[in-house]
C-alpha positions, 0 to 999 in steps of 0.5 A, a space after each residue: 516214634 519221635 512224636 510219641 517220645 516228645 509228647 511223653 517227655 513234655 508230659 503234654 495232654 494233646 498232640 496233633 499228628 498227620 500219621 500214625 502207626 498201629 500203636 498210636 492208640 496208646 497216646 491221645 491226640 488229634 490225627 489229621 489227614 488234611 495233607 491229602 489234597 483233592 487229587 485223584 492221585 492222592 485219594 488212595 493214600 488218604 483212604 489207606 491212612 483212614 483205615 490205619 487210623 481205625 485199626 489203631 483204635 482212632 475212631 475219629 480223625 480230622 480230614 479236610 479235602 476240598 470244600 464240604 459236600 454235606 451242608 445242613 443249611 436250608 433256604 426259606 423254602 426248606 430246600 437243602 443248600 450246598 456250600 458250593 455253587 452250581 457255577 463252581 462245579 458245573 451242573 453234572 457235579 452239582 446234581 451228583 452232590 445233591 444226590 449224595 446229600 440225600 443219601 446221607 439223610 436216608 442213612 441217618 437212622 443207621 448213622 445214629 445207631 452206629 454212633 451209639 455203638 461207637 460211643 459204647 465201645 462196640 464198633 467203629 465207623 469205618 474199618 478195613 475189610 480185613 477187620 471183619 473178614 480176617 480169614 479171607 486173605 484177599 482182604 489183607 491188601 485191600 486198602 481202599 474198600 472199607 466197611 461202614 459199620 457192619 452192614 455196608 461195604 463201600 468201594 470208592 472209585 479212585 480212577 479219574 473218568 472210570 464209569 465201572 468198577 470191580 470191587 472185591 466182595 469178601 467171602 463168608 457173606 452174601 452181598 446186595 447192591 444197595 443201588 440195584 437190589 442185585 445179590 452177589 456171592 462173596 469171594 467175587 469181583 463183579 463188574 458194576 456201574 459206577 457213574 459220577 453220581 453213584 458210588 458202588 455200595 453193598 449191604 452184607 446179607 442179613 443186615 437190617 438198615 
């Protein structure tokens, strides 16, 4: 890797890169994936890059794609405001963004607990399914689904216009649909609804969230 070699020769303390291999944890630096544009065709590449970073030991990365979805700004009435305006994205998209923000705040206790585990070296925020289910060979080539901590399996919808999805749920655990409460067996690919305002998310059986 020429970037790592150049850094060692220059004896610099930091390096910014837009790619990384599985040995990238040996050198400190900021890894950015902001070359991934907000296009459907480039979403899978961005997610796969993110998973490679986590396997390499990079727990955080700079990722900028389009405008921020999660704003912490509130108006005088205490209503959460978005950086984007309704006339920029349309009513349907705007309501979907609001729903995503509310979900984020509902999961805040889980995020805080996970942040502590990450800080003391016991976990990572995101990781590929194969990291948690290495025995299940079907997880080895799944570069877009990922675990969010040890409890949540997230299955992003990466096809424009899709309103259903068939995520793979690894064998070795039972899975609960976070949105409906329905339970699925591991080692299956159930067809689930995937409307614009609701991403398929599953909870590993036995988790406390």
